[in-house]
C-alpha positions as CSV (number, residue, x, y, z in Angstrom):
1,M,18.2,8.8,-26.4
2,V,14.4,8.9,-26.4
3,R,13.8,5.7,-28.5
4,Y,16.1,3.6,-26.3
5,I,14.5,4.6,-23.6
6,A,11.2,3.7,-25.0
7,T,12.2,0.3,-25.1
8,R,13.1,0.0,-21.6
9,W,10.8,-2.0,-19.2
10,T,10.2,0.9,-17.3
11,V,8.6,2.6,-20.0
12,M,6.3,0.0,-21.1
13,V,5.3,-1.5,-17.5
14,P,3.3,1.8,-16.3
15,V,1.7,2.1,-19.8
16,L,0.8,-1.7,-19.6
17,A,-0.4,-0.4,-16.1
18,L,-2.8,2.2,-16.9
19,L,-4.3,0.6,-20.1
20,A,-5.1,-2.5,-17.7
21,L,-6.7,0.4,-15.3
22,V,-8.8,1.8,-17.8
23,V,-9.9,-1.5,-19.3
24,S,-10.6,-2.9,-15.6
25,W,-11.7,0.6,-13.9
26,G,-15.3,-0.8,-12.5
27,R,-15.7,-3.9,-13.8
28,E,-16.1,-7.6,-12.1
29,L,-13.0,-9.6,-12.7
30,P,-12.1,-13.1,-13.3
31,I,-9.5,-14.4,-11.5
32,V,-7.0,-14.7,-14.3
33,V,-7.6,-10.5,-15.1
34,V,-6.8,-10.7,-11.3
35,I,-3.7,-12.0,-11.1
36,I,-2.6,-10.1,-13.9
37,V,-3.6,-6.8,-13.0
38,A,-1.7,-7.8,-9.5
39,V,1.9,-8.9,-11.8
40,L,1.3,-5.0,-13.7
41,L,0.4,-3.6,-9.8
42,A,3.9,-5.0,-8.8
43,G,5.4,-4.0,-12.3
44,A,4.5,0.1,-11.8
45,V,5.6,0.2,-8.1
46,L,9.2,-1.1,-9.3
47,A,8.9,1.3,-12.6
48,A,8.2,4.0,-10.1
49,V,10.9,3.8,-7.8
50,H,13.0,3.8,-10.8
51,H,11.9,7.1,-12.0
52,A,12.1,8.5,-8.7
53,E,15.4,7.9,-8.3
54,V,16.3,8.9,-12.0
55,I,14.6,12.6,-11.3
56,A,16.1,12.3,-8.1
57,H,19.7,12.5,-9.1
58,R,18.9,14.8,-11.8
59,V,17.6,17.6,-9.0
60,G,19.2,16.6,-5.8
61,E,18.3,15.8,-2.4
62,P,16.1,16.6,-0.7
63,F,13.9,17.6,-3.8
64,G,14.1,14.0,-5.1
65,S,12.2,12.6,-2.4
66,L,9.9,15.5,-2.3
67,V,9.1,14.9,-5.6
68,L,7.7,11.4,-4.9
69,A,5.9,11.8,-1.5
70,V,4.0,15.0,-3.3
71,A,3.1,12.9,-6.3
72,V,2.2,9.3,-4.2
73,T,0.2,11.7,-1.8
74,V,-1.7,14.3,-4.5
75,I,-2.7,11.0,-6.3
76,E,-3.8,9.6,-3.0
77,V,-6.1,12.2,-2.0
78,A,-7.9,11.9,-5.1
79,L,-8.9,8.5,-4.9
80,I,-9.4,9.3,-0.7
81,V,-11.9,11.9,-2.2
82,S,-13.9,9.7,-5.1
83,L,-14.4,6.7,-3.1
84,M,-16.2,9.3,-0.2
85,I,-18.4,10.7,-2.8
86,S,-19.0,7.2,-3.9
87,G,-19.1,5.3,-0.3
88,G,-21.7,7.7,1.7
89,E,-22.1,7.6,5.0
90,K,-19.9,3.8,5.3
91,S,-16.8,6.0,4.2
92,A,-17.2,8.6,7.1
93,S,-14.3,7.4,8.2
94,L,-12.1,6.5,5.4
95,A,-10.2,9.8,5.8
96,R,-8.8,9.5,9.0
97,D,-8.6,5.9,8.7
98,T,-6.0,6.5,5.7
99,V,-4.0,8.8,6.9
100,F,-3.5,7.1,10.1
101,A,-2.5,4.0,8.7
102,A,0.3,6.7,7.0
103,V,1.6,7.5,9.5
104,M,2.2,3.9,11.0
105,I,3.2,2.7,8.1
106,T,6.0,5.7,7.6
107,C,6.7,6.4,11.0
108,N,6.9,3.3,12.0
109,G,7.2,0.1,8.7
110,I,9.1,2.4,6.6
111,V,11.4,4.1,9.2
112,G,12.0,1.0,10.9
113,L,13.1,-0.7,7.8
114,S,15.4,1.9,6.3
115,L,17.3,2.1,9.8
116,L,17.5,-1.9,9.9
117,S,19.0,-1.2,5.9
118,G,21.4,1.5,7.2
119,S,22.4,-0.4,10.8
120,L,23.0,-3.8,9.2
121,R,25.6,-2.6,6.5
122,R,27.6,0.3,8.6
123,K,26.7,-1.0,12.5
124,V,25.3,2.6,12.5
125,A,22.8,4.7,10.2
126,V,24.1,8.1,10.4
127,F,21.3,10.8,9.6
128,N,20.7,14.8,10.3
129,A,18.7,15.1,13.4
130,E,17.9,19.1,12.9
131,G,16.4,18.1,9.7
132,T,14.9,14.7,10.7
133,G,14.0,16.6,14.1
134,G,12.2,19.3,12.6
135,A,10.3,16.9,10.1
136,L,9.3,14.7,12.9
137,A,7.6,18.0,15.0
138,T,5.4,18.8,12.1
139,V,4.0,15.4,11.7
140,A,3.4,15.1,15.3
141,T,1.8,18.1,15.4
142,L,-0.1,18.0,11.8
143,S,-1.3,14.2,13.5
144,T,-2.8,15.5,16.9
145,L,-4.3,18.4,15.4
146,S,-6.0,16.9,12.9
147,L,-6.2,12.7,14.3
148,A,-6.3,13.6,18.2
149,L,-7.9,16.5,18.8
150,P,-11.7,15.8,17.3
151,T,-11.7,13.0,19.7
152,F,-11.7,15.8,22.5
153,T,-13.3,18.7,21.0
154,T,-17.2,19.1,21.7
155,S,-18.5,22.0,19.3
156,A,-19.7,18.6,16.9
157,A,-21.3,15.5,18.4
158,G,-18.9,12.6,17.9
159,P,-15.3,12.5,17.4
160,A,-15.1,15.0,14.4
161,F,-14.6,19.0,13.9
162,S,-17.5,22.0,14.0
163,T,-17.3,23.5,10.1
164,A,-14.9,26.2,11.9
165,Q,-12.7,24.0,13.8
166,L,-12.0,21.5,10.1
167,G,-11.7,25.0,8.5
168,F,-8.8,25.7,10.7
169,A,-7.0,22.3,10.6
170,A,-7.0,22.9,7.1
171,V,-5.7,26.1,6.8
172,V,-3.1,25.3,9.8
173,S,-2.0,21.8,8.0
174,L,-1.5,23.9,4.4
175,L,0.4,26.7,6.4
176,L,2.8,23.9,8.1
177,Y,3.2,22.1,5.3
178,G,4.4,24.9,2.9
179,L,7.2,26.0,6.3
180,F,8.3,22.5,6.3
181,V,8.6,22.7,2.1
182,L,10.5,25.8,2.4
183,T,12.7,25.0,5.3
184,Q,13.8,21.7,3.4
185,T,14.3,22.9,-0.2
186,V,15.6,26.9,0.7
187,R,16.8,28.2,4.4
188,H,18.0,24.9,5.7
189,R,18.7,22.6,2.6
190,D,22.0,21.0,4.4
191,Y,20.0,19.9,7.3
192,F,18.1,16.7,4.8
193,L,21.1,16.3,2.9
194,P,23.1,12.9,3.5
195,V,25.6,13.0,6.1
196,A,29.2,11.9,5.2
197,T,30.3,8.4,6.1
198,G,33.5,6.5,6.1
199,S,32.2,4.7,3.2
200,G,32.8,7.4,0.8
201,T,29.9,9.9,0.4
202,V,30.7,12.9,-1.2
203,T,28.4,16.1,-2.0
204,T,28.1,17.4,-5.1
205,G,25.6,19.9,-6.8
206,S,22.8,17.3,-7.4
207,G,22.9,16.3,-3.7
208,D,25.5,13.6,-2.0
209,V,25.8,10.6,-3.6
210,P,28.0,7.4,-2.8
211,Q,31.2,7.4,-4.6
212,E,30.9,4.4,-6.5
213,E,28.3,5.3,-8.3
214,H,29.3,7.6,-10.9
215,A,26.8,7.4,-13.6
216,P,26.5,11.1,-14.8
217,R,23.4,13.1,-14.3
218,P,20.9,12.2,-16.5
219,S,19.8,15.2,-19.0
220,G,16.7,17.5,-18.3
221,R,14.9,15.3,-21.9
222,T,15.3,12.1,-19.7
223,A,14.5,13.9,-16.4
224,M,11.6,14.9,-17.5
225,A,10.3,11.6,-19.3
226,S,10.7,10.3,-15.8
227,L,8.4,12.6,-14.3
228,G,6.2,11.8,-16.8
229,L,6.3,8.2,-17.1
230,L,6.1,8.6,-12.3
231,L,3.2,10.0,-12.7
232,V,1.6,7.7,-14.8
233,A,3.0,5.2,-12.8
234,L,1.7,6.3,-9.4
235,V,-1.7,7.1,-11.3
236,A,-1.9,3.1,-12.0
237,V,-0.7,2.0,-8.4
238,V,-3.2,3.6,-7.1
239,G,-5.3,3.1,-9.5
240,L,-5.1,-0.8,-10.1
241,A,-4.8,-0.6,-5.6
242,K,-8.4,0.1,-6.0
243,V,-9.4,-2.2,-8.6
244,E,-8.1,-4.8,-6.4
245,S,-9.7,-3.9,-3.3
246,P,-12.7,-5.8,-4.0
247,V,-10.9,-9.1,-4.0
248,I,-8.9,-7.6,-0.8
249,E,-12.5,-7.1,0.5
250,T,-14.0,-10.6,-0.3
251,A,-10.6,-12.1,1.5
252,V,-11.0,-10.1,4.6
253,N,-14.6,-10.8,4.8
254,T,-14.3,-14.6,4.2
255,A,-11.4,-14.4,6.9
256,G,-13.9,-13.0,9.2
257,L,-11.0,-10.2,9.6
258,P,-12.3,-6.3,10.8
259,Q,-13.3,-4.2,7.8
260,A,-10.6,-1.6,9.0
261,V,-7.9,-4.1,7.3
262,V,-9.3,-3.3,3.8
263,G,-7.2,0.5,4.7
264,V,-4.5,-1.1,5.6
265,V,-3.7,-3.1,3.2
266,I,-4.3,-0.7,0.1
267,A,-2.7,2.0,1.9
268,L,0.3,-0.8,1.8
269,L,0.2,-0.6,-1.8
270,V,0.1,2.9,-2.2
271,L,2.9,3.3,0.0
272,L,5.0,0.7,-1.5
273,P,7.2,2.9,-3.6
274,E,8.7,5.2,-1.0
275,T,9.0,1.9,1.3
276,I,10.9,0.3,-1.7
277,A,13.3,3.6,-2.6
278,A,13.9,4.1,0.9
279,V,15.1,0.4,1.8
280,R,17.8,1.2,-1.6
281,A,18.7,4.4,-0.4
282,A,19.6,3.2,3.2
283,K,21.4,0.5,1.6
284,R,23.2,3.3,-0.8
285,D,24.0,4.8,3.3
286,Q,21.9,7.5,2.5
287,V,19.3,6.6,5.4
288,Q,18.5,11.0,5.7
289,I,16.7,9.8,2.1
290,S,14.9,7.2,3.5
291,L,13.7,9.5,6.4
292,N,12.9,12.3,3.9
293,L,11.2,10.3,2.1
294,A,9.1,8.5,5.3
295,L,8.3,11.7,7.5
296,G,7.9,13.8,4.0
297,S,5.0,11.2,3.0
298,A,3.7,11.0,6.6
299,M,3.0,15.0,6.1
300,A,2.5,15.3,3.1
301,S,-0.3,13.1,3.7
302,I,-2.0,15.0,6.5
303,G,-1.5,18.9,4.7
304,L,-2.9,17.3,1.5
305,T,-5.9,15.4,3.1
306,I,-7.4,17.7,5.4
307,P,-7.7,20.7,3.3
308,T,-9.3,18.6,0.8
309,I,-11.5,17.0,2.7
310,A,-12.6,20.3,4.5
311,V,-13.3,21.6,1.0
312,A,-14.8,18.2,-0.3
313,S,-17.1,18.8,2.8
314,F,-19.2,21.4,1.4
315,W,-20.8,18.3,-1.0
316,L,-20.3,15.1,0.6
317,D,-23.0,13.8,2.8
318,G,-23.1,12.1,6.0
319,P,-20.8,13.0,9.0
320,L,-16.6,13.8,8.6
321,V,-15.3,11.1,11.1
322,L,-11.7,12.0,11.9
323,G,-11.3,11.4,15.7
324,L,-9.3,8.5,16.5
325,G,-9.6,5.8,18.6
326,A,-8.4,4.6,22.2
327,T,-6.2,1.9,21.0
328,H,-5.0,4.1,18.2
329,L,-4.4,7.3,20.3
330,V,-2.1,5.4,22.3
331,L,-0.1,3.8,19.2
332,M,0.7,7.3,17.9
333,G,1.4,8.5,21.0
334,L,3.8,6.0,21.7
335,T,5.0,5.9,18.4
336,F,6.0,9.5,18.3
337,V,7.9,9.4,21.8
338,V,10.3,6.3,20.3
339,T,10.6,8.1,17.0
340,T,11.7,11.2,18.9
341,L,14.7,9.6,21.3
342,T,16.0,8.1,18.1
343,V,15.9,11.3,16.1
344,V,17.2,13.1,18.7
345,P,21.2,11.5,18.7
346,G,21.5,11.9,14.8
347,R,22.4,7.8,14.9
348,A,20.6,4.9,15.3
349,T,21.4,0.5,15.2
350,V,19.3,-2.4,15.4
351,L,17.7,-1.7,18.1
352,Q,16.0,0.9,17.4
353,S,14.6,0.0,14.0
354,G,13.8,-3.3,15.8
355,V,11.5,-1.0,18.6
356,H,9.8,1.1,15.7
357,L,9.4,-2.6,13.5
358,V,7.9,-4.2,16.6
359,L,5.2,-1.1,16.9
360,F,4.6,-1.6,13.1
361,A,4.0,-5.3,13.7
362,A,1.4,-4.2,16.9
363,F,0.0,-1.5,14.4
364,L,-1.2,-4.7,12.3
365,F,-1.9,-6.9,14.4
366,L,-4.2,-4.9,16.1
367,A,-5.9,-3.9,12.7
368,I,-6.5,-7.8,12.8
369,S,-7.5,-8.3,16.4
370,P,-9.0,-5.2,17.4
C-alpha cells in the first residue's frame, strides 16, 4: 500500500512543491520559474484537497473539515506573523486585511459557491440550521470584537486596541473558538453532520456519506500518510503564494490598483483548498460539510490570528491596526445579516447563493475600486 501511495501524483506534487519553495524562497525569479512555481502551486492545492478528503473519510465529520480548516489557518497565521516582523510599519494593517478578506471569502465566496452547487443539483440545498447558526454566531461575534470595535474604542490612538483591550480580545477569541470546537466535535456533533436527503445519504460510523460512494475507510497508516502530506501541501501552498506575491504586487502596481488587492489575491490562493473541497462536498449533497469548512475557516482565522499577533505585538515594531473602515464595516454587517437569513430556514436556493456571490463580487470590486 505504501509503495502504491508513493507512486501517486498526490504524493509527488506536494514534495516537488515544497522543494520548489525551498529553492525559490527569498530570490528574484525569472518568468519561466514563476510559471513553474504557479503550476506546482495549483497542483499542491489539488493534492491538499485530496488528502483532506482521505482524512475526512477516515475520521468522519465534522473532524475532517476541522482538520483542513485548522491546518490551513495555523500555517497562514505563521505567514502573517513572519511578514509583519519583516514588514515594519507598512505591515501594520496586514493582520486586519487578511482576516477580513478571509471572512468575506469564506462567508460569501465559499458559501455562495457551495449553495449554488447544492441547489443546482437538487433545487434546494439542505443543511442543519442549529449547527450552522451556532457557527455563524461565533464568527459574527469574533469578527465584531476583533475588527469592528477597534474602530470605535478611544483608549489608543487610531483604529487600534490598547494593550489591555488586545489581551481581552485574544483571550475571548481563544475561549470562543475552543467552545465551538467542543460543541462541534463532542457535545452536539450531530448538528454538524450532513442532512439525509432523497439522494441516499446515510449515516455511518465515519460520518454521513452518499450511498453511491462505497469506498472503504482508509487504513490508519494511509490516513497518517495523508495527514503528513496534507501539511506538506499546505506549507507549499502558503509558501509559494508568498513567493508569487512579488509578481502579483508588480502586476497590481502596473495596473494602477490599490495595494490591498495583493492581500486579497494571496488570501484567495491560500483559501483555494477549502474552496475546492467545499464545492466538491456540495456536489455530493453534503452542503453541511461545505458550510463547516467555510465558517470553520473564518472562525479559525480570527480565533488563532488575534491571539497570535497579541503575543507577537510585544516584539513587533510600529502600530497594530485592527479596526475596519466604514466601507468594510458596511460589507461585514450586511454579510452577517444576509448569512443569518440564509441559515435560519436550514434550506437555500439559487437565490440565496446569488445574493452571497453578489456580496463577494462587491468585496472584490471595492478592493479594486475603493
